[in-house]
C-alpha positions in Angstrom: 109.9 103.7 88.4 108.5 106.0 91.0 104.8 106.4 91.4 103.7 109.8 90.1 102.3 111.0 93.5 105.5 110.2 95.4 107.8 112.9 94.1 107.5 115.8 91.7 110.7 117.8 91.4 110.3 121.5 90.9 112.8 124.3 90.4 113.8 126.5 93.3 111.6 129.4 92.2 108.5 127.3 91.8 109.1 125.7 95.2 109.5 129.1 96.9 106.4 130.4 95.2 104.4 127.3 95.9 103.4 126.7 92.3 102.7 123.0 92.4 99.7 123.4 90.1 96.6 121.4 89.8 95.3 122.3 93.3 91.6 122.1 94.0 89.9 125.5 94.4 89.5 126.3 98.1 91.2 123.1 99.4 94.7 124.5 99.5 95.7 125.5 103.0 99.1 126.1 104.5 99.2 123.8 107.6 102.8 124.5 108.6 105.5 126.8 107.3 107.7 126.5 110.4 107.6 130.2 111.1 107.0 131.6 114.6 107.6 129.0 117.3 107.2 125.6 115.7 108.7 123.9 118.7 105.5 124.8 120.6 103.4 123.0 117.9 105.4 119.8 117.3 106.3 116.9 119.6 109.0 114.2 119.2 108.0 110.6 119.9 110.1 107.4 119.6 109.6 103.7 120.2 111.3 104.2 123.5 107.8 104.9 125.0 107.1 101.2 124.5 110.6 99.8 125.2 112.1 100.2 121.8 115.7 101.1 121.1 115.4 103.9 118.4 116.8 107.3 119.3 116.6 110.7 117.6 115.8 114.4 117.8 113.6 116.9 116.1 115.1 120.4 115.5 113.9 123.5 113.8 116.6 125.0 111.5 117.3 127.2 108.6 118.1 124.9 105.6 119.0 126.6 102.4 117.4 129.8 103.7 114.1 128.0 104.5 112.8 127.4 108.0 112.4 123.6 108.4 111.8 120.7 110.7 114.7 118.3 110.8 114.1 114.7 112.1 117.3 112.8 112.7 118.2 109.6 114.5 118.8 105.9 114.3 115.8 103.7 113.8 116.1 100.3 115.4 113.8 97.3 115.3 115.3 95.8 118.5 112.8 95.2 121.3 109.8 95.3 118.8 110.6 99.0 118.1 111.2 100.8 114.9 110.2 104.4 114.7 111.0 108.0 115.5 108.5 110.8 114.6 107.7 114.4 114.8 103.9 115.1 115.3 101.8 118.2 114.7 98.3 118.3 116.3 96.0 120.2 114.0 94.1 123.1 115.6 91.2 122.9 113.1 89.8 120.5 110.5 91.3 120.4 107.0 89.4 122.3 104.3 86.3 120.8 102.8 87.2 119.1 99.5 90.9 118.6 100.4 92.3 115.7 98.4 95.7 115.1 100.0 98.8 116.5 101.6 101.7 118.3 100.0 105.1 118.4 101.7 108.3 120.2 100.6 111.0 117.7 101.7 114.8 117.0 101.6 116.7 114.2 103.1 119.4 111.5 102.8 117.8 109.5 100.0 115.8 107.2 102.3 112.1 106.4 102.5 109.9 108.0 105.1 106.3 108.1 106.0 103.5 110.5 106.8 101.2 109.2 109.5 97.9 110.8 110.2 95.6 110.1 113.1 91.8 110.7 113.4 89.2 110.5 116.1 89.0 106.8 115.3 92.7 106.1 115.9 92.3 105.6 119.6 95.1 103.0 120.2 98.7 104.2 119.9 99.4 101.6 117.2 96.5 102.8 115.0 97.2 105.4 112.3 97.0 105.9 108.5 100.3 105.7 106.7 101.7 106.8 103.3 105.3 106.6 102.1 107.5 109.3 100.5 111.1 109.6 99.5 113.4 112.4 100.5 116.4 112.9 98.2 119.4 115.3 98.4 117.5 118.2 96.8 114.3 119.9 97.9 111.3 118.3 96.2 107.5 118.6 96.6 105.7 115.4 97.5 101.9 115.2 96.9 100.2 112.4 98.7 96.5 111.9 98.0 94.4 110.7 101.0 93.5 107.6 98.9 97.2 106.5 99.3 97.0 106.4 103.1 96.6 102.8 104.3 95.0 102.0 107.7 97.4 100.4 110.2 95.5 98.6 112.9 92.3 96.8 113.3 88.8 98.3 113.3 89.8 101.4 111.3 87.8 102.6 108.3 89.5 101.6 105.1 89.5 105.1 103.6 90.7 108.3 105.2 88.4 111.3 105.3 90.1 114.7 105.2 87.8 116.2 107.7 88.6 113.5 110.3 92.4 114.2 110.4 93.5 115.4 113.8 97.3 115.1 113.6 100.1 114.8 111.0 103.5 113.1 111.7 106.7 112.9 109.7 108.0 109.4 110.5 111.2 107.3 110.1 109.7 103.8 110.4 109.9 100.0 110.1 113.5 99.1 109.5 117.0 99.7 110.9 118.5 102.8 109.3 119.9 106.3 109.9 117.2 108.9 109.4 117.7 112.5 108.3 114.7 114.2 106.8 113.8 117.9 106.5 110.3 119.4 105.9 109.9 123.1 105.1 106.2 123.2 104.4 103.0 121.2 104.7 99.8 122.0 102.9 96.5 120.4 102.1 95.5 120.4 98.4 
């Protein structure tokens, strides 16, 4: 049984209109809709920066008529590696009272992660992580900040919305073929 926060399937009209429901007043903010020039805002990082063997690409495509980020590649745990990611640096703090992140995703049925970094995640291997699944159809994934787990020593146990500096879509932790698309990221 899936946890309730991992996946909520919505009809195409509801997805297009962004009617996820239950959002806190004033905390909803579109963080990325992949319009304009998203390639100027996003960066690709793989474990090759530390000698790993994973490889991949990030592209910005029209998928089912929606502009989207597409992260593809082969994740390999050889040489102590195991990740590919696309990262967005946030230009401003998340809204006061934000309770989590909402992503519209589609993929190859595999599990993926959202990693966030804060001012306290100084070392490259420090981040906060939460899982999500990306199936064959577009779905909206809502991840409360309470679901993010600290990875690394000396990090605060809980993640404060106002401290978030970057958001990454990540294929991580095991050997597999990654193919995940994201067409929107919001706070709620």
